[in-house]
C-alpha positions, 0 to 999 in steps of 0.5 A: 587439641580440643579434648577437655578444653574450653574453645573459642572459634572467632570468625566461625562462619559455618562452624567447621572448627567448632564441629571439629572441636566438639568431635574432638571432645571439647568441654565447651565451644563458643562460636562467634561471627558478625553475620547472623546468617553464619551463626544460623548455619553454625547452629544448623550444623551443630544440631545436625552433627550433635543433636543433643549438644548442650556445650555449644553457644553461637553468638552474633557479634563483632570479634573485637567487641566480643573479645573486649567484653569477655576479657573485661568479664574475666572469661578465658579459654584454653584454645582460641581459633582466629580465622578472619576474612582477609584484612588486606586484599591489596598492597595499599592495605598492608599497614592497616591489616598488620595493625588489625592482625596484631590487635585481634591476636593481642586480644585473643592472647590476653584471654588464653589461659596459661598453657593454652593454644592459639590457632591464628590464620591469615588469608591476606595474600598481601601479607606474607608469613614473616609479616604475619609472624611478626604481627603475632609476636608483637601482639604477644609482646604487647600483652606480656605473654611468651608464645612459641610456634607449635606448627605452621600450616600452609595451603593444601595441595589443591592450592599450588603456588604459582611462581608468577604469583608468589603472593598466593603462598 
């Protein structure tokens, strides 16, 4: 997916998606996280895996602020990865979490070039896949873009779904 593309990895943490994008032939990768410690780890990981790389930039900044600033400047990407921490860790936070997912996806969708790809994730156990899908589709409608699902992921086999805890899916 990354070959020849300009990639933005939001909430990058240690840069796993950034490294895969670089290995996959991305033209440029920008990694963003609010944590300076995470950005330090991304820079270490990129330096270890791509010692002469000049197509990666790591930025310490709030995701919403970054997307707002870059959109205003006219910057756009071919591929954006949104993998935020859980916005809802319990049921009382669902409403605010859905607003957050809609808002961050709307900002990202605005910055994707036509024909671009958004990888968007939720690890909030209180948000089921239908709620999350509705938040993403609402974000697209809000910014006037048509979207479609190319592939839907699920947790790996080492995270089985407990029938007594279906929220774990």
